C-alpha positions as CSV (number, residue, x, y, z in Angstrom):
1,M,8.3,12.7,-29.2
2,N,5.1,11.1,-30.5
3,D,5.8,7.9,-28.5
4,K,6.0,10.0,-25.3
5,E,2.6,11.5,-25.9
6,N,1.1,8.0,-26.5
7,N,2.7,6.6,-23.3
8,E,1.1,9.3,-21.1
9,E,-2.4,8.3,-22.1
10,L,-2.3,4.6,-21.2
11,R,-4.9,4.9,-18.4
12,P,-8.5,4.6,-19.3
13,S,-10.3,8.0,-19.6
14,K,-12.4,7.6,-16.4
15,M,-9.1,7.0,-14.4
16,R,-7.1,9.9,-15.6
17,G,-8.4,12.3,-13.0
18,V,-7.7,9.9,-10.1
19,A,-4.6,10.6,-8.2
20,F,-2.8,7.4,-7.3
21,P,-0.5,7.4,-4.3
22,K,3.1,6.5,-4.5
23,A,4.0,2.8,-4.3
24,K,6.2,3.3,-1.2
25,Y,3.2,4.5,0.7
26,G,1.3,1.4,-0.1
27,V,4.2,-0.8,1.0
28,I,4.4,1.1,4.3
29,A,0.7,0.8,4.9
30,A,0.8,-2.9,4.1
31,I,3.6,-3.4,6.6
32,I,1.8,-1.5,9.2
33,I,-1.4,-3.4,8.8
34,I,0.5,-6.8,8.9
35,V,2.2,-5.7,12.2
36,V,-1.0,-4.5,13.8
37,V,-2.9,-7.7,12.8
38,N,-0.2,-9.9,14.2
39,L,0.0,-7.9,17.4
40,I,-3.8,-8.5,17.9
41,Y,-3.6,-12.1,16.9
42,Y,-0.5,-13.0,19.1
43,K,-1.4,-10.7,22.0
44,D,-1.7,-13.4,24.5
45,F,1.5,-15.0,23.5
46,L,3.4,-11.7,23.7
47,L,2.0,-10.9,27.0
48,S,3.0,-14.3,28.3
49,L,6.6,-13.6,27.1
50,I,6.7,-10.4,29.1
51,N,5.5,-11.9,32.4
């Protein structure tokens, strides 16, 4: 039981009150950002494929 109490306080004291989002939301946000950037970067190429 003592080990469990020690594991809960691994974060620095100033970061204990900060709510971190779940990792899956970070992965989803990264994928969305990559897709949007690629759409902007390759916009001309994608439009030439449609026409």
